[in-house]
N, C-alpha and C positions, 0 to 999 in steps of 0.2 A: 640696168640689170635688176631682175626681180629678187627680193629677199627669199631665202629658202623657207619653204612651208614647215610649220611646226605642228601640223594637224595630228600626225600619228603619235608623237610623244604626249600631246595634250590629252588625246583620247585614252591612251594607256594609263596616264596618271589619274584621269577621272574614273576609269574603270577600277583601278586599284583602290581608290578612295571609297568608291561605292561598295566594293567587296568588304573592305575593312569595317565600314559602318554597319553593313548588314550582319557581319560576323559579331560585332559588338552587341547589336540588338538581339541577335539570337542567343548570345551568352546571357544577356540580361533577362531573357524570357525563361531561362532554365531555372526552376526553383532549387534552392539549396536543400540537400537531404535533411530530414528532421534528425534531431539528436537521438542517439541510441542509448546513452547512459545517463541515468538520473539518480539523484540522491536527495533525501529530504527528511522531514520530521512530521509528526502528527500529534494531535490532541484527541483523546478518546473519552466519550461519555457512554456509560452503560446504564440506561434508564430502567431496564427491566431484565430480570434473569431468575433462575432457579438454582438452588444449591441442594444437593442430595448427598447424604452420608449413609453408607450401608455397612453394617457389621453383621456378625454371625446371627444375632438374635432379631434383626430387623433393620429397617431403614427409616430415615427421617428426611422429609423434603420441606424446604423453606423458600419463600420468595426472597429475592435479594433486595437490599437497600441500593440506592443509587451509587454506582462506583464510577471511578474516573481514572485516567492514566495518560501515558504518553508513549510514543513509539518512534522508531526510526524506519526509514524506507529506502531500499535500493532497488532499481529496476534496470533491466537491459532488454532492449528490443531485439527479438529474434526473427520476426516477420512484420510486415507493415502494420498489422492490426493485432499483434500478439507479443507479449513480453513476459519474462519471468520476474518474480519479485521476491525479495527477502524483507520481511516485515516483523522484526521482534518488537514486543511492547511489554510494558509493565502496568498492572492495574492495582489500585489501592482501594481500601474500604470494602473489601470482599467480606460481607457478613449478612446475616438475616435481616429482613426489613423490620421484624418485631423485636430486635435486640435493643433498640433504643439508642438515642444519641449518646455518644461517648463510649459506647460498648467497644470492646476489643474487636479488631478486624484483621483479616489476613491480607497478604499481598500475593499477587499472582504474576508469574513471569511466563509469557507465551512466546515461544520461538517458532515463527511461521515462515514457510517457504511455499510459493505457489505460482500460478499463472494468471495473467490478466489480459483480457481481450477487450478491444474498444472499437467504436464506430463513430464516424463524424456526424454530428447533428447540424452544426453551423460552423462557419470558418474558425471560431474560437472555442467551440464547445464540443466535447466528446461524451458519449455515454459509455460506461464500461461495466464489466462484470468480472469477478475474480473467484477463484477457488484455491484453497490452501490447506496444507496439512502441517503437522509439526509436533511439538512437545511442550507440555505445560507443567510448571512446578509451582506448588502452593507453599508459601512461608506462613506458618501458623502463628497466631499472636502469642500463644503460650507454648513455646517450644519445650516439649518434655525431655529434650536431650537426645543423645545418640543419633543426631542428624535425621530426625523424623520429618521428612518433607514429602507429602503426597505428590506424586508425579505420574504422568502418563501421556498418551497420545491425544491429539486434538484434530478436528476438522472444522473448516470455516468456509463461508461463501458470502458474497454480497454484491450489491449494485451501487453505482454512483455516477457522478458527473465530474468531468475535468473542465476547468476554464483556463485556456492558455492566456495568461496575463501578458507575457511578452514571448518572444521567440524561444527564450531559454528558461522561463519560469511558468509553473502551473500550480493552480490552487484546486483542490479536489474536495468533494463532499460525498460520503458514502454511508450506506446503511448495511450492516452485516449481522450475521448470526454464527455463533460458534458453539460447538459441543466439545467438552474436554472430559477425559476419563482418567482421573488421577487415583493412584492406589499407594498404600504404604503398609508395610508389615510392622506391627507394634504389639508388644507383649504377647507374642505367639500367635497372633491372628491378623487377618487382613482387614484394613479399614479402607473402603472404596469411596472416593469422592467423585462427584460428577457435577459439572455446572453447565448450564445452558444460558448463553449471554446474547442479548440483543444490543448492538453497539452502534453509535453514531460517531463517525470519524471525520475530522477536518485535517487535511494534509497540505503541505507545501513542498514542491519539488523543484529542484534546479538542475539544469543540464550540465554535464561534465564535458561535453564535446560540442 
């Protein structure tokens, strides 16, 4: 008597195995979505800038000494190539270039919120541009009392490069320009401060998801 054939079960098992293998390959071919939430820190160098102070009788404009500072960065992707950013920073050594070494200097706090757009250049490198607005506060070296802090609106823009170090970490380098319009009421009159800053920023970002 002949042994019963097992052709049909074998074919079925082979087909099931091939389907599972193809499904696994298909899943492996699907890239994971990029992170949407990023947080990090930055170091800022201001090699060039202009300080202007205006009072009722006139104004004075001075070139800036080299300033420096640090900042925090938080980003959330809202479209594949667009994200919003929160980028507060603090700058020190805000003073005139002719004031001399050791001269008193101001400290400036910039609270910035904006948008960031980027495009892929190479697998690990993106080029980006940003625009931001916000609020700037100057802490004077000789506080005359009565909470005299020149403050006002700012606008900023810049271009830069992102290098994707790993899948969840990025190093960035950017060149930016900022205009700030600070004002304070003192002794019955308005003192208007304005600074124009060219800044170089190095940042490090880590993904939260």
